[in-house]
C-alpha positions in Angstrom: 94.1 64.9 86.2 95.6 65.6 88.9 94.5 69.5 89.4 95.4 72.1 93.1 92.8 75.1 93.6 93.6 77.5 96.6 91.9 81.3 96.9 93.7 84.3 99.2 93.1 87.5 99.0 92.1 90.9 100.4 91.9 94.7 99.0 94.5 96.4 99.9 93.9 100.0 100.8 97.4 101.3 101.1 96.4 105.3 102.4 94.5 103.4 105.4 95.4 103.1 109.3 94.4 99.9 109.5 96.8 96.8 109.4 94.9 93.2 108.5 95.9 90.7 110.8 95.1 87.3 111.5 91.8 87.9 112.7 90.6 90.4 110.1 91.0 87.1 107.8 89.7 84.7 110.6 86.4 86.4 110.8 85.9 86.8 107.0 87.5 83.3 105.1 90.1 80.8 106.5 89.4 77.5 105.8 92.1 74.7 104.8 91.8 72.4 102.4 87.8 71.5 102.4 86.4 75.6 101.3 84.8 74.6 98.4 82.7 72.3 100.8 81.6 74.1 103.7 82.0 77.9 102.8 79.5 79.8 100.8 81.3 82.5 101.1 81.6 84.3 97.3 86.0 84.1 97.6 85.2 80.5 97.3 82.8 80.0 94.6 85.3 79.9 91.6 86.6 76.6 94.1 83.4 75.5 93.5 83.3 76.2 90.3 86.4 74.5 89.3 85.3 71.2 91.9 82.6 70.5 90.4 83.8 70.5 86.6 86.9 68.3 87.6 84.7 66.0 89.1 82.1 66.0 86.3 85.3 65.5 84.4 86.6 62.8 86.0 89.7 65.1 87.7 91.6 64.3 91.1 91.2 67.9 93.2 93.8 68.7 95.5 92.5 71.7 97.5 94.6 73.5 99.5 93.9 77.2 101.3 91.2 79.8 100.7 91.5 82.9 102.5 90.4 86.3 102.7 90.2 89.5 104.4 87.8 92.3 104.5 89.2 95.4 102.5 91.5 97.5 104.9 95.6 97.9 105.3 98.3 96.5 104.4 98.6 93.0 105.6 100.9 92.0 108.4 104.3 91.2 106.5 104.2 87.9 109.3 100.7 86.7 108.4 101.5 87.6 104.8 104.4 84.8 104.6 102.0 82.2 106.6 99.2 82.0 104.1 102.2 82.0 101.2 103.4 79.2 103.0 101.1 77.2 104.0 99.2 77.1 100.3 102.9 76.5 98.8 103.7 73.7 101.6 100.1 72.3 100.2 101.7 73.0 96.9 104.8 70.8 97.0 103.0 67.9 99.6 100.5 67.7 96.7 103.5 65.5 94.3 103.0 65.4 90.5 100.2 67.8 89.1 99.2 68.5 85.7 97.0 72.0 86.8 97.4 74.6 89.4 94.2 77.0 89.4 94.7 79.8 92.1 91.6 82.7 93.0 93.4 85.8 93.9 91.8 89.3 94.3 94.8 91.4 92.6 95.0 94.7 95.5 96.8 93.0 98.0 99.6 94.5 99.9 101.5 93.3 102.8 104.2 95.6 105.1 106.6 94.5 102.4 105.2 93.5 99.8 103.2 95.8 96.9 102.4 92.9 94.7 100.8 89.9 96.9 99.6 87.7 93.9 102.6 88.5 91.9 105.4 87.0 94.6 102.7 84.0 95.1 102.7 83.5 91.7 106.2 83.6 90.8 106.6 80.9 94.1 104.1 78.6 92.1 105.9 78.8 89.7 109.4 77.5 90.8 107.7 74.9 93.0 105.9 73.3 90.2 108.4 74.0 86.8 108.0 75.0 83.3 105.2 72.2 82.0 102.4 72.5 84.4 99.7 75.2 83.8 98.9 78.1 86.2 95.5 79.7 85.8 94.8 82.4 88.6 91.7 84.4 88.4 91.0 88.2 89.7 88.6 90.6 90.2 88.8 93.6 88.4 90.2 96.3 91.0 93.1 94.7 90.5 97.0 95.9 89.5 98.5 93.5 87.3 101.8 93.2 87.4 104.8 91.9 84.6 105.7 89.4 87.3 102.4 88.0 87.4 102.2 87.9 83.7 105.4 85.6 83.1 104.7 83.8 85.7 100.9 82.4 84.8 99.9 80.8 81.7 96.1 82.2 82.3 94.8 85.0 84.0 90.7 86.0 83.7 89.2 89.1 85.3 86.1 89.5 86.3 84.1 91.4 83.8 81.0 92.8 85.7 80.8 95.2 88.7 78.5 94.9 90.6 80.8 91.4 90.7 78.2 89.3 89.3 80.2 87.1 87.3 82.6 85.3 89.6 81.4 81.8 89.1 81.3 82.0 84.9 84.9 84.0 85.2 85.7 80.4 87.2 84.3 78.3 84.6 86.3 80.4 81.6 89.1 79.7 83.1 88.9 76.3 83.7 88.1 75.4 80.8 90.9 77.3 79.2 93.4 75.7 81.6 92.6 71.9 80.7 92.4 73.0 76.9 95.6 73.9 77.4 96.8 71.3 79.3 95.2 68.3 76.8 97.7 70.7 74.3 94.2 71.5 72.3 95.6 75.4 72.5 98.7 77.4 73.2 97.8 80.3 75.4 99.9 83.4 75.1 99.0 86.5 76.6 99.6 90.0 76.4 99.2 93.5 78.6 98.5 97.1 78.0 99.2 99.4 80.3 96.5 102.6 80.4 98.0 104.9 82.6 94.2 105.7 84.0 92.9 105.6 87.1 88.6 105.9 87.9 86.2 103.8 88.7 83.6 102.3 86.1 80.7 101.0 86.7 79.7 98.0 84.2 76.0 98.9 85.0 76.2 102.2 83.3 76.4 103.0 79.2 79.0 103.5 78.1 81.2 101.3 80.0 77.9 97.8 79.4 78.9 98.8 75.9 82.8 98.0 76.6 81.9 94.8 78.0 79.7 93.8 75.0 82.4 94.2 72.6 84.8 92.1 75.1 82.6 89.3 75.0 82.3 89.8 70.8 85.6 90.3 70.6 86.2 86.6 72.8 84.7 85.2 69.1 87.0 86.3 67.3 89.2 83.4 65.9 92.7 82.8 68.2 90.4 85.2 70.8 90.7 82.8 74.0 89.7 86.3 76.5 89.5 89.5 76.8 89.8 91.4 80.7 89.7 94.7 81.3 91.4 95.3 84.9 89.6 98.7 86.2 93.1 98.3 89.4 92.1 99.7 92.2 92.7 103.5 93.0 93.0 103.6 96.7 96.4 102.0 96.6 99.9 103.7 96.0 102.0 100.8 94.8 103.7 101.4 91.4 101.0 98.9 88.8 98.4 100.7 90.3 95.8 101.3 87.0 93.6 100.4 84.4 94.9 98.0 81.7 93.6 95.4 79.5 94.9 91.7 79.6 93.8 89.3 75.9 95.0 85.9 75.6 95.2 84.5 72.4 95.8 80.9 71.1 99.3 81.2 70.2 99.4 84.3 68.5 101.4 87.6 70.2 100.1 90.3 68.0 96.8 89.3 68.3 96.5 89.5 71.5 99.0 93.2 71.4 96.4 94.5 68.8 93.1 93.8 71.0 95.1 94.8 74.3 95.4 98.1 72.6 91.8 97.4 70.5 90.2 97.6 74.2 92.3 100.2 75.7 91.8 102.9 72.9 88.2 102.5 73.7 88.4 102.6 77.3 90.6 105.9 76.7 88.5 107.6 75.0 85.6 107.2 77.8 88.1 109.1 80.1 86.0 112.3 79.5 82.6 111.0 78.9 82.1 108.7 81.9 83.1 110.2 84.8 82.3 110.7 87.8 80.1 113.7 88.7 81.4 114.4 92.5 80.6 117.0 95.0 82.3 119.1 97.4 81.6 119.1 101.3 79.7 122.7 100.8 77.6 121.5 97.5 76.5 118.2 99.6 75.2 120.3 102.3 73.7 122.5 100.1 71.8 119.3 98.2 70.4 118.0 101.4 69.3 121.5 102.9 67.1 121.9 99.7 66.0 118.0 99.0 63.0 117.0 99.2 62.6 113.0 100.3 65.1 111.1 101.2 69.0 112.2 99.8 71.7 109.5 99.9 74.9 110.8 100.5 78.2 108.4 100.4 81.5 109.9 101.1 84.3 107.6 98.7 87.2 108.3 99.9 86.5 107.3 103.8 84.7 104.2 103.5 84.6 100.7 104.3 83.5 99.3 101.5 87.8 100.5 100.0 89.4 99.6 102.7 89.6 102.9 104.7 89.3 103.5 108.7 85.7 105.4 108.2 86.5 107.5 111.2 86.2 110.9 110.0 83.8 113.7 110.6 84.2 116.2 108.2 81.0 115.7 106.8 79.3 114.8 109.6 80.4 118.8 111.5 78.4 120.2 108.7 75.4 118.2 108.7 74.6 119.0 112.1 74.9 122.6 111.6 72.5 122.7 108.7 70.1 121.5 112.0 68.9 118.7 109.6 65.6 116.6 111.4 65.5 112.8 110.3 68.8 112.2 109.7 71.0 109.0 109.4 74.4 109.1 109.7 76.9 106.3 108.5 79.2 104.2 109.5 81.3 105.6 111.8 84.1 103.0 113.0 85.6 104.9 116.3 84.9 102.3 118.7 86.0 105.3 121.7 84.0 107.8 120.4 80.9 105.4 120.5 81.2 104.3 124.0 81.8 108.1 125.3 79.0 109.2 123.3 76.6 106.6 124.5 77.7 106.9 127.9 77.4 110.8 127.5 73.9 110.3 126.4 71.9 112.6 123.5 73.0 116.0 123.5 
């Protein structure tokens, strides 16, 4: 069996003023053809798993691009097109294939495209034709479009946040995809849009029970994979939001039913599982009246969500409290930091 593998992604905060350019990718991950052998970046974990499993089965691996950038604003269009076309060029040059496996983030947007993954997988399908199996792995903080669902045979998402199961989901996708090529299964997928925006941590109850339920549902007859796409709230794109994806063996009605069942369970938690967020005044009161160590996290102007991390609306009231032994970070504003360093304390 001849298997083509590649990885491409970033998590795009469309509200961020910081463009994602070539250097942003190069500083994180931009490796051609051998990342599964040379890189320990976590975004390469599925490729390492795919190579290991393929070689154990005696399959031939054709590896293309592995590229990933830390979260930021929209990807510069020319950079997106270079990444996309490099992967597609390798795909065309690979010759006859049985299987294409792609590790994509799922929340990548360029200056002119809100659905980079959907565009890429659609173009992959155009290159390989209808007979080649195409499997995709997504981060659960993703946007899932009908365009992508039409083009892929299999879509498997991480189940855990924090993301502790990247390699395991890669192995799951490999097994399902290989069984598809061998004719052992005939996957069909269902997508259900919950029209919700939230942040769910799978280490917390009752979200933990959702993950347990999904894994139990996968033991049902003909149910191959069950995924909960949490969505990435810091993006203004048409496909934003929480969705469920179910893959069954040749049974579209069952896929729809299980996707609805999971969706109903998630919807039922909308009032019982919510983040208890404080405003600035409440936050400063907590700091002033707290004992020991108090940790305050800004979830919006946060580099982990691709924001610029340059706001001072928390710093100003913190200074006003005259708090001692306070540490403030991260603040990303190189010019302001330089001025402060030159001016000195006070």
